[in-house]
SEDO-783227 format. One record per residue (C-alpha): x, y, z. Coordinates in steps of 0.001 Angstrom, whole numbers, plus 524288, in hexadecimal, padded with zeros to 5 digits. Example, Ala and Ser with C-alpha at 12.3 -4.5 7.8 and 13.67 -1.06 7.14 Angstrom:
8300C7EE6C81E78;835667FBDC81BE4;
# end
This chain:
CFCBC9CE17414A3;D019D9C1ED41A44;D0EAC9C3324144C;D0EAE9D1BB418D5;D0D099CB8A42760;D17119C1CE424E3;D21A49CC4942201;D1E4F9D41942C84;D1F0E9CADC43758;D29739C0DE43128;D345E9C65943791;D2E109C740445C8;D31099BCF745003;D250C9B96245672;D279F9BD3D46603;D26489AFA446E92;D1D819B2FD478C0;D20AA9AE4F4868D;D18339A26048AAD;D0BB59A75848FFD;D0BFC9A62C49F14;CFD9D9A5E34A2F0;D00869A50E4AFFA;D08639B1764B231;D0E049BA914A592;D0D0A9C67A4A9C9;D15549C43B4B573;D1E419BD944AE31;D203F9CA554A471;D20FB9D2A54AEAB;D2B849CAAC4B5BB;D33C69C8844A9B6;D31079D8C64A6A9;D350A9DAE94B3D0;D42439D1EF4B1C3;D45AF9D85B4A5AC;D438D9E4E94AD02;D4D109E17E4B759;D57289DBE34ADD6;D57999E81E4A59C;D58259F1894B0D0;D63ED9EA184B574;D6AC99EA4A4A8FE;D68F49F9C84A983;D6E0E9FB534B642;D7A089F36B4B3C8;D82F59F7644A86E;D7C069F4E049C4E;D81E19F2CE48FFA;D7D939FD9648492;D762A9F13F47E39;D6F459ED364893D;D6B9D9FB8548B40;D66809FD9A47C81;D5FF79EFBD47EEF;D59709F3A248B63;D55A6A017F48575;D4E9B9FAC947AF2;D48349EDFA48206;D48389F1394910F;D3BE59EC9349803;D36989FA7B49BB1;D37F1A074F49726;D40E5A0BBF4A27C;D4BA8A025449EDD;D4AE2A045B491A1;D4CBAA12ED493D9;D583FA10BC49F19;D6003A080749540;D5E03A114E488EF;D61E6A1C8E49309;D6DC3A18144963B;D7222A151248779;D7B43A1F59482FB;D8165A187347593;D7970A200C46B6F;D782DA145F460C0;D71F1A0CCD46C09;D66DEA173F46D8F;D6547A17CB46042;D6293A09904607D;D5A3AA0B0146C72;D533CA16C746766;D5135A0E7845A8C;D4B6FA0370462DA;D4333A0BBA46AB0;D3D36A13EF4617D;D2D9AA1144461E2;D3043A070C46BCA;D346AA0E4E47861;D32B1A1C8447885;D39CAA202948587;D44FFA186A48154;D45B2A1E0B474AA;D4332A2DC347973;D4F4EA2A7348266;D58ADA23D047957;D542CA305C46FAC;D56BDA398E47AC9;D645DA340A47C5A;D67CFA335546E3A;D642AA42D146EAB;D6C91A434247A06;D789BA3BDD47442;D75F8A4498466DF;D76CAA51A746F9F;D8316A4B664775A;D890BA48F1468D0;D83B5A564E463DE;D89C7A5DD846F20;D9701A56F246EB2;D9774A591046183;D955BA683446399;DA0BBA68AD46E35;DA845A61FF463E7;DA577A6B31459B8;DA7A6A773C4643A;DB488A73364687A;DB824A71EA45B2C;DB22AA7F94457A4;DBAC3A84D34650C;DC8CDA7F9446095;DC4C6A85674534C;DC31CA922D459BE;DCD92A9289461A4;DD804A8D62456B7;DD11BA99C544D3E;DD413AA21D45997;DE029A9F5845B11;DE1D0AA2C144CEB;DDAE5AAEEF44E01;DDF4CABC7D44CAE;DD2BDAC33D45212;DD87AAC8DC45EE0;DCA0AACDBD46379;DC78EAC74A47092;DCFD6ABC4A46D13;DD157AB7B747AAD;DC36BAB8EB47F68;DC06EAAF0F472CF;DCAFEAA6E447826;DC60EAA43E4846C;DB7C1AA362480EC;DBD14A985047890;DC438A923E4843B;DB7BFA91DA48AB5;DB051A8CE2481BC;DBBB1A81D84812F;DBA63A814D49096;DAC4CA7B6C48EC2;DAFB1A711D48373;DBCC5A6D674872E;DB925A600F48DD8;DB31DA5C06480C5;DBDEEA5E5A4790F;DC7E3A551A47228;DD6D9A54A947822;DD9C1A589B468B1;DCF6CA64034694F;DD42DA68FE47688;DE061A69A4472D3;DDC67A710546463;DD652A7B1546D01;DE206A7D1D4755A;DEBF5A7E4146AA2;DE20CA88D146499;DE18CA8F2A4728A;DEFB3A9036472FB;DEFEAA97FA4659E;DE569AA20F46BBC;DEE10AA1EC478D1;DF91BAA4BF4701C;DF233AAFC74683F;DEC01AB4E34740B;DF874AB88E4798C;DFD85ABD5A46CBE;DF276AC6D646CF9;DF67BAC90947CEC;E048AACB4C47827;DFF90AD4CC46DB1;DF883ADCD4476F6;E029BADCD248098;E0C6CAE36447724;E013CAEB6E47072;DFEF7AF08D47E5C;E0D31AF29E480F2;E0DBBAFB9447592;E0188B014B47A6A;E0789B0458486BD;E13A7B08E447F4D;E0CF9B118A478E0;E06D6B15AE485F2;E1415B17F148CC2;E18F4B1F29480CD;E0C38B290C480D1;E0D26B29F649025;E1DD7B2D3848E01;E1B83B372848443;E0FB5B3D0D48B58;E1691B3DE0497A5;E2435B453849176;E1B02B4ED148AA1;E140EB5228496B9;E2107B517449E67;E252DB5BEF49411;E18E3B644B495C6;E1BB8B663A4A396;E2A2EB6A534A21A;E25ECB736849795;E1A9DB79414A039;E235CB78974AD91;E27D0B85444B10C;E3492B89804AE12;E38CBB8A404BF3F;E34C6B7C3A4BF9C;E3BFEB72724B928;E38A0B65524BB26;E40F2B5BBF4C1D6;E4A7AB562D4B8A9;E4CB3B4A7E4BC23;E3DEFB470E4BB4F;E3F16B4C394AE54;E49E4B43F54AB87;E44C9B37B14B1F8;E37A5B3AF44A9D3;E3FD2B3A3949D3B;E4499B2F4E49E9C;E3A39B276F4A466;E330AB2A254989B;E3E16B280B48F16;E3ED9B19D349555;E308EB19AB49576;E2FF6B1BE7484D6;E3A7FB135E48402;E31FEB08A2488EE;E2513B0D90482F6;E2BF5B0E59475E8;E322EAFF6C4764E;E2E83AF58546BD9;E2333AFD8046647;E1EE1B05AD45BAB;E20CBB15C045EC4;E1A06B1F914564E;E2423B29F945138;E1C2AB335F4555D;E1A90B2F83463CF;E29B7B2CE546403;E2BFAB3B8845FBC;E2342B4050469EA;E293DB3847474C2;E366EB3BC846EC5;E33DDB4C9946DBC;E2DFFB4B6F47C5A;E3A4DB4430481A7;E42CDB4C2447AFE;E3DF4B58E1481E7;E3D4DB527248E41;E4BEDB4F8F48BB7;E4FD1B5D88485F2;E48C7B637F49365;E4EF9B597649B8E;E5D59B5C414956F;E5903B6B2C495F4;E5486B6A7B4A37A;E616BB63B44A87E;E698AB6E264A1E7;E6097B78834A86C;E6403B71214B61B;E73C5B72BA4B341;E7304B81084AE07;E6C1EB86D74B888;E75E1B8CD54BEEC;E7C1DB92DE4B182;E6DF9B98344AEE6;E6DCEB9EA14BA42;E7A3DBA4114BC7E;E77F7BAA364AE85;E6B2EBAF074B337;E7206BB61F4BF48;E7A77BBC4A4B68F;E7000BC35D4AEF3;E71BDBD1F54AF8D;E6604BDAEE4A8B3;E60A5BD00D4A54D;E6A6CBCD6F49CCA;E76F8BC37549B88;E8545BC5E34976D;E8A00BC02248AFC;E90C3BB58249184;E862FBB1FE49BD7;E7D02BB1FA48FF3;E8580BA9A648799;E8594BA049493D0;E770BBA0584935B;E7560B9DCF4869A;E7E1FB9295487E1;E7604B8D3F4932C;E6877B8E4648D84;E6E08B874E48167;E73F8B7C4B48990;E674EB7CE3490D5;E5D15B7ACF484E0;E5197B7DAB48C60;E47F3B7546482C6;E3CD8B7E0247DF8;E2FFAB7B384827A;E3455B79EE491DC;E3326B845249BB0;E40A7B8AC749C77;E45A0B8CB24A915;E470FB9A244AF22;E552FB999E4AE4A;E5620B97B049FC2;E4970B9EB949D39;E51FABABAB4A375;E5DD4BA8BD49B59;E56ADBA82248F3B;E50A8BB57B4910E;E5E52BBAC649370;E62B0BB5484878F;E59D6BB9C248084;E5B31BC84B4857B;E64C9BD06147E8C;E6F15BD598487BA;E71EABE4C4487C5;E7DF7BE70847DBF;E8522BF15047B4B;E7EF0BF93846EB3;E8BA1BF22E46474;E89A8BF28A45557;E7ECFBE88244FE3;E8AB3BE1C544A19;E9267BDE0C45348;E8740BD97245CAC;E8205BD20A44F03;E8FE6BCB0044DC5;E9007BC7D045B76;E846DBC0AD45B54;E8850BBA5F44F7C;E95AABB79345509;E8D9DBAFE246230;E855DBA86345879;E90E7BA3F94512D;E98CCB9EFC45D46;E8C98B993B462D5;E8A5DB910F455D2;E98DBB8EF545716;E95A8B891A46490;E8B52B804245F8F;E93B8B7B47453F7;E9DB3B782C45D7D;E9417B7008463BB;E8E2EB691D459E2;E9A45B659445516;E9DDFB60A64632B;E9280B58E046186;E94F3B5419453F2;E8953B584444E5C;E8DCAB5A0344037;E7EF4B5EC443B2F;E8028B69A54462C;E8CAAB6CA24439E;E8C26B703E435EF;E8124B79A543899;E86A1B7F944432C;E9389B81FD43A89;E8A1CB881742E3D;E8463B9234438E9;E91D2B959E43D69;E97FCB986743236;E8975B9FC242DC4;E8BDDBA94B43B2D;E9AF2BAA3A438F6;E96AFBAFC842C11;E8F1FBBA734335A;E9A5FBBEB943D6A;EA3DDBC9F643AE0;EB138BC4644364A;EB64BBC74744655;EABC3BBE0B44C7E;EAD71BB5A3440E6;EBAE1BB2EF441F7;EBA0BBB19F45255;EB2E7BA53144EA4;EB987BA1A64433D;EC211B9784449B1;EB87BB8F9A450A9;EAECEB8FCE44373;EBA6BB897D43D2C;EBE45B7FDC4485E;EAEDBB7A484490E;EAF37B7A1C43978;EB90AB70A343B94;EB2C4B687E4460F;EA612B685F43C0C;EAF05B64794316C;EB55EB58D843A85;EA814B540B43F4D;EA15FB560F431BE;EAE52B4CAA42DC4;EAAA8B41C34399D;E9C22B42CB43666;E9F52B3FF742847;EA97BB34F242CBF;E9DDFB2FE24370B;E92F6B30F242C03;E998DB2C06421F2;E985DB1D4642321;E8890B210A424E7;E893AB281D4193E;E8FE6B1D634124D;E8647B133241784;E7B70B1B55412EC;E80D9B1B984056D;E822FB0D26404C6;E7285B0CE7409EA;E6E7CB13654000A;E76C5B0E0B3F704;E71A7B00C23F8C7;E644FB06B43FB05;E663FB0AA03EAC5;E6776AFCA53E6E5;E5B5CAF6E43EF24;E4ECDAF3883E8AD;E44EFAFA4B3F193;E36D9B00DE3F2A8;E39FEB0DA83EBA5;E3389B151F3F6B1;E3B1FB0BE8402C3;E45D4B0ECC3FB3B;E4431B1E903FAB6;E414BB1D994095B;E4DBAB173840C42;E55E7B204340351;E4F92B2BFA40A80;E5572B261D4174C;E6321B22A5412D4;E6231B32F640E22;E5EBBB37A041BFE;E68C0B2F4242465;E72C1B34DB41B0B;E6D67B41D141CF4;E6D50B3F4A42AC2;E7B5AB3C7A42AF7;E7CF3B49D8426A8;E82AFB48C84194F;E8F05B4506414B0;E99EFB4E3740FAD;E9EB9B43B0406EB;E9A33B44D83F99F;E9BB0B37E93F513;E94ACB30803FF79;E8AE9B3C443FE8E;E899BB38D53EE43;E89BCB29E53F0D6;E7DB3B2AB03FA39;E769CB36473EFB3;E78BBB2B263E579;E73E4B1F5C3EBA3;E69ABB27D13F0F4;E6584B2AD33E2C8;E6702B1D273DEED;E5EC2B169E3E86F;E53D0B20FD3E6D4;E53A2B1DFD3D6B0;E4B10B13DF3D899;E40CDB1B173E024;E4067B277C3D658;E3971B1C823CCC2;E306FB170F3D83C;E2C2CB25993DC86;E2C25B2A863CDCC;E21A5B1E243CBA9;E1B66B20453D82C;E19AFB2FA13D470;E1198B28E03C85C;E0B61B21253D06F;E0546B2C843D87F;E0235B32D53CB18;DFACFB26233C73C;DF3F9B25533D52D;DF0FAB34843D1F0;DEA18B314A3C628;DE274B25423CC2E;DDCB0B2EB13D720;DD862B37EC3CCE4;DD2A9B2CC63C4AF;DCAD3B293B3D13E;DC62BB36363D466;DC093B38CC3C4AC;DBB03B297F3C632;DB39CB2EF33D43E;DAECBB3ACD3CE4D;DAA43B33953C335;DA1EEB2B783CAA3;D9CFBB36273D3A5;D97CEB3F2D3C7BD;D8F7DB329D3BFE8;D8A2FB2C0E3CB99;D7F64B2FEB3D487;D8383B2A353E0F9;D7491B2C123E70F;D7117B20C03DE43;D7E17B178B3DF63;D81B7B0DD53E718;D891DB12473F22A;D908CB05113F602;D95EAB05DF3E823;D99BFB15E33E993;DA040B10C63F865;DA75CB07003EF2A;DAA1BB138A3E549;DB222B19F43F12D;DB851B0FF33F6D0;DC019B0C583EA3B;DC287B1A263E808;DC7FEB1B0D3F476;DD028B10603F230;DD4ACB128E3E5E4;DD924B1F813E8EC;DE113B1B3F3F40F;DE698B10093EC04;DEB56B1B2E3E006;DF6E8B1E973E9C6;E004CB25ED3EBD8;DFE46B32213E411;E0534B3F913E6CF;DFF8FB473F3F0F4;DFEEFB53A53EACC;DF8F6B4FA03DCE9;DEF9BB47283E75D;DE959B53473EBFF;DE028B55983E1A1;DDC5AB47F33DF6A;DD9FDB46783ECBB;DD0D7B51053EE55;DC7F9B4CF33E263;DC756B3F3E3E681;DC339B43A63F537;DB9D9B4BDF3EEFD;DB310B410C3E5F0;DB358B38863F32E;DABFAB421C3FB12;DA15FB44033EF92;DA1ECB32913EF28;DA199B32683FE51;D96C5B3C99401DD;D8AFEB332A3FBE4;D91DCB289E40113;D92DDB2BCB40E58;D84EEB329040EA0;D803EB238A4090C;D882DB1DFE415D8;D8168B27C041EBE;D73E2B235B419D9;D78CFB15D6419D2;D7C4BB16C64284C;D71EDB1DEA42C3E;D699BB11D642675;D7187B092D42EE0;D709DB0FD743ABF;D61E2B0DCA4392C;D6286AFFCA4381B;D6C96AFF57443B1;D61F6B06AC44BC3;D5823AFC9A4470E;D611BAF0E844A35;D629FAF7824584D;D5414AF69A45A18;D5226AE9ED45767;D5AA2AE5CE4634E;D4DBCAE65F46C87;D43DCAE2104607A;D3A57AD7BA4625F;D384CACDAB45FA5;D45F0AC88D45D75;D4388AC30A44FE5;D3F1BAD08D44A98;D4ADCAD6D744F37;D5416ACC59448BE;D4CC5ACD5243BF2;D4CE1ADCFD43B7B;D5B89ADC1443F38;D5D56AD35743300;D5655ADB3D42B3C;D5DBAAE7FA43002;D692BAE10642BD1;D6509ADF4E41CE5;D6228AEC8541D4B;D7045AF0D1422D7;D749DAE81C4184E;D6D2DAF02440D79;D73A5AFDB0413A9;D7E51B0365409F2;D8C0DB07DA40CBD;D8EBBB1150419EB;D9B8BB139141F69;DA32EB0A13424CD;DA61BB0EC2430D2;D9875B113243559;D928DB04B742EC4;D9A6BAFD8343890;D9709B05E744454;D871FB03F543F1D;D892DAF58543ADF;D8DFFAF25D44984;D81AAAF87444F3F;D7919AF293446AD;D8187AE54B44804;D7FB0AE6B04576B;D7006AE97145629;D6EF8ADD8144E6E;D7741AD64A4563F;D6CD7ADA4446401;D6298AD5E245BA6;D6807AC7C745838;D6ED2AC67D465EB;D5FEEAC73846AD3;D5D9AABA6E461A6;D694AAB4414687A;D6622AB7CF475FF;D5876AB2794730B;D5EA1AA5C146F0D;D680DAA5BA47984;D5BAAAA72F48464;D5480A9DF147CA0;D5F14A927C47C77;D60ECA96C348A29;D5293A92AF48C50;D53CBA882A482A1;D5E87A827348B75;D57FEA84FE497AD;D4CE3A7DA0491D5;D527BA710048D9B;D5AF7A716049C3C;D4BA2A70BC4A11F;D4844A66864981A;D543BA5DB149A39;D5150A5E604A8F7;D42CFA5AED4A71A;D45D3A503449C25;D4F9AA4A5E4A654;D445DA48544B23D;D3B63A438C4A7EE;D4566A3A624A234;D4225A32464AE03;D34C2A308C4AB56;D3434A21CE4A627;D27FFA195A4A515;D2ACDA11B74B0DC;D2CD2A1CDE4BA49;D252BA27F94B547;D1642A29F74BADF;D0D13A321B4B330;D0D89A3D804BA68;D1BF8A3EDF4BA1D;D1A58A3D8C4AA37;D10CBA47F54AAAA;D15FAA50F04B1FD;D24B2A4DDC4AA38;D1DD3A510149D4E;D1668A5DA74A3BB;D2423A628C4A7B8;D2908A5E0C49946;D1FBAA650F4914C;D20F3A7204499AF;D3007A700849593;D2CA5A6E66487FC;D2707A7BE34856C;D35C6A82BD488EE;D3DF3A859D47EC4;D4702A794C47F48;D512DA7468473F7;D4D96A6C23469C6;D544AA5F2B46F12;D4DBFA62B947D5A;D40EFA63CB47886;D4284A572C46FFB;D46C8A511447C64;D3A52A567448315;D326EA52014797A;D38BEA446647A81;D361AA44C04890F;D2816A484D48A27;D23C9A3D0147F15;D2A58A33F548889;D23C6A38EB493C4;D16E7A394F48B63;D19DCA2B0E486F6;D1A65A27164956C;D0EF9A2D704980B;D089FA263348E85;D0EDAA1906491D3;D0A90A1C264A03A;CFB0BA1F4449AED;CFD20A12A3492D8;D0278A0B8B49E79;CF719A103C4A737;CED9CA0C2B49DF7;CF1E89FF4D49CC5;CF30D9FDD74AB32;CE40CA00594AB5F;CE21A9F5EA4A0F3;CE8BB9EC0F4A7FD;CDEC89EE454B298;CD4309ED044A993;CDB259DEED4A412;CDCDD9DB974B1C7;CCE2C9DE9E4B529;CC8DD9D7ED4A95D;CD0B49CBDA4ACE4;CCC549CA784BAB3;CBE4A9CE064B710;CBF279D8E74C2E9;CB9429E5E94C388;CBC7B9EC924B485;CC0949FBAE4B695;CB8BEA03CF4AE22;CBF3CA00C249FE0;CBF36A0D494968C;CB312A109748E24;CBB50A1008480C1;CBEEEA00D0482EE;CB0D09FB2D48088;CB4CA9FFE3472CF;CC2599FDFA472D2;CBEC19EEEA47677;CB2879ED0546C1F;CBC4F9F03C460E1;CC4369E464465B2;CB8149DCC446769;CBE3E9D0F14616B;CC98F9CEAE4672F;CCDD79C2AC470F1;CD3889C6A347F9C;CE2229BE21475F7;CDEE29C83346A91;CE06A9D2DA472E9;CEB839CFCC47AD8;CF2BE9CC0D46E99;CEE279D7B7468FA;CF4C29DF1E4764F;D00FE9D89147464;D03A09DD314670D;CFED19EAB246ADF;D09739E90A475CA;D13CC9E28F46C87;D161B9D72A4785D;D15CE9C97847193;D08FF9C0FE47378;D09BF9B4A847922;D0E0A9A86F46FAD;D01389A40446DF1;CFBDF9B0F74699C;D05459B36645F94;CFC069AE48454C8;CF2769B684459B8;CF9F69C31845ADD;CFF039C1E744C97;CF16D9BFB844713;CED3D9CBFA44ECD;CFB2F9D48E44A1E;CF9089D19843B20;CEA369D58243DB7;CEE8A9E2FB442F9;CF7189E39E437F2;CEC349E0D942DDF;CE3599EAE9434CC;CEF119F55C434E9;CF3F29F35B4267C;CE43D9F42842332;CE11FA002942919;CDB109F90F4341E;CD7F9A012A44127;CE3AA9F9C244A33;CDC0AA0042456F6;CE4EFA0BD8459EC;CF159A0C274617C;CF79D9FFE24696D;CF2D3A05984756B;CE4D3A089F472DF;CE5099FB3D46CBF;CE9629F587479F6;CDF5D9FDA24804D;CD44E9F717476A9;CD9BC9E93747ABB;CD8B09EB9A489B6;CCACB9F127486DC;CC8139E62B481E3;CCDD79DC97489AF;CC47B9E2534957F;CBA2A9E3CC48DC8;CB9049DBF0481F7;CBD689CDC048620;CB6F39C53348E4B;CBA9D9C23C49C40;CBE549B4BD4983F;CC7CC9B96948CD7;CCFF49C2414970E;CDA4A9B8B949B84;CE4F59BAD04A51F;CEF379BA8D49C6C;CEA709C1774902F;CE8099CCD849A69;CF5F19CA7A4A017;CFC319CB3F49003;CF21E9D75448DB0;CF82D9DF784991D;D046C9DC4B494D1;D02409E11A48776;CFC9F9EDFC48D5D;D08BC9EF21496A9;D11679ECD848A1D;D0B139F69348365;D0FF8A00FF48BD1;D200DA013948A27;
# end
């Protein structure tokens, strides 16, 4: 035991006690404490260093000085050292430093979150700059900008530059999208303009066709409309794609309008001549010369069909169709005259065609004239023979001229065909090009040069020769594909005949159906005529396979519809947890249901998803409401803690502490966050500790009165009843032993002359503790027992003034 005691105390220095001053030890100690307090207070009011603040936080004279010094420290390492040094010694400083460290951690966490958010926004901006998703692109970009505005001040220059670069890319994409949209809008506007043009032209034509014959519209107005719509069409077709049907519709309407304008102008010019012919009508007939002139006028005007015919033209048409009264002559002579007129008219048309240098029409009219000449008698034929020969010579000259003009083009076609024959090309593209060259040859009217034609024909045959093998092979491929389709039908029929569909896996059957369709489509091309029978067989087999599949799909769709209705009923179900559990269970049921039609399944899934989202949105709404309540409770707690933090052991009263604790107890019932709840609990513990210290200080103040009363031998206040028992337990202690024990319990030094006694008492206490003996309760109870023994157990002669002062100093030291 002795060795253990020496080991325990070998490194402990004995603290020399100040020289006793029997005259005034208490006043001197108080003066020294006041000087230290004044000195430390002046350091705090100045500009203390971090080391001074750390020292004052640990060794400050009063709790107020220690807390003020600790509250000024912001360095994390220093705070950790202060917290370690004050743990178990100074609860107020320890709690204050702990709160500050927690605030620093929260600030660092918030800073880390801000940095992560900055990086996330930069990453989102860069991804959006590369994104091809145009849906709400500009709105998403604006949302990014708004989020960046909130944290832009915390971003570094490099981060701001990276975000701005990504934003620049986003703005370029927006401009690109805007340009594409503008271009699309331009095409849409042009399409609208084209549709309006066609609609206006057709409406105008309808009005012209429905107008009365005697009320023709203003030609200048129609001409202006035709020109403006022609310009409008040109603008509406510039740099855009026009469908062939739309172009054809416009051209048909515009050509009809132009034909009407030409005919109307000619009619206006010939109005006087038409009226003069009508004035020469006698007995509803016209003489032969006038009849011929009327036909010529009507032919020149060429009134387009479908439009209202002017009255003058209508009357002339009626007169021309009405046969004139003729003297009775032999039918043969009359027929000869009609043939002669037709022959003469044909020659006139032939002459006009030759003047217009229309080779194809001239050839047709010359053949017609030759046929009509054969129907004439010799006299009539001889009278027109010279003219026919003359026109025939003109036709030959035109043919020679045309041959001279088309010769180089035909020669070029021969060269192109010969070049095409030597080129390795796709057979179908080559065959298409051969057709195009042959069509161009025909459009030139053929060739009178037999050698040139033979050259073109030979080149065409040589060019088409490789295509023959391809189309022959393609014909074989068609037969192979036809055989494949027949095999598909055989396999489907075998499957249907040998399978009970009602007991089969519907997903597997659906996959078989999809595979059959895919393989059928892949077996292409086939000969259309040969494929008819196989196609009908395939369609019939598909119908047999699809009928039970469709029934299964409809059954499953009804099951999913029932799930949708059950999910929609959960929107208002309470409690929410039950609704969420049922929604999750319905999702499992949904997955277990078999095949459905894709389009119907999408509709049902959309409705089901909306119903489930409504249920889970309620949870989010409750979370949001709870979050708001928590934030409001946290704010109320911050405000309350800011008020209670001003309550210290130097300034607070018992009533203020009780009121603050009551307020904090009320706030503890609110849904605050975990960190704020921890702060609340720490603050309540601090205030309770202050309350306990105040109670202890009040008790010690009353003990001072008892000690002073016993020392002065004045009227003794009423002592607690339990003190007799406490005093009896310490009956053997002297006044000096009593005071030294009080100093040991309060951890203050004893005078030099009492060090040996103090050591002896400490060894005895240690021995009692190791041996399991009674130590007399906690330090406060032991101090109360010592005071009780001072007041009751000691003789008046043992109660010295210096001992009383030492006892009171020990009691005071026990408060802090």
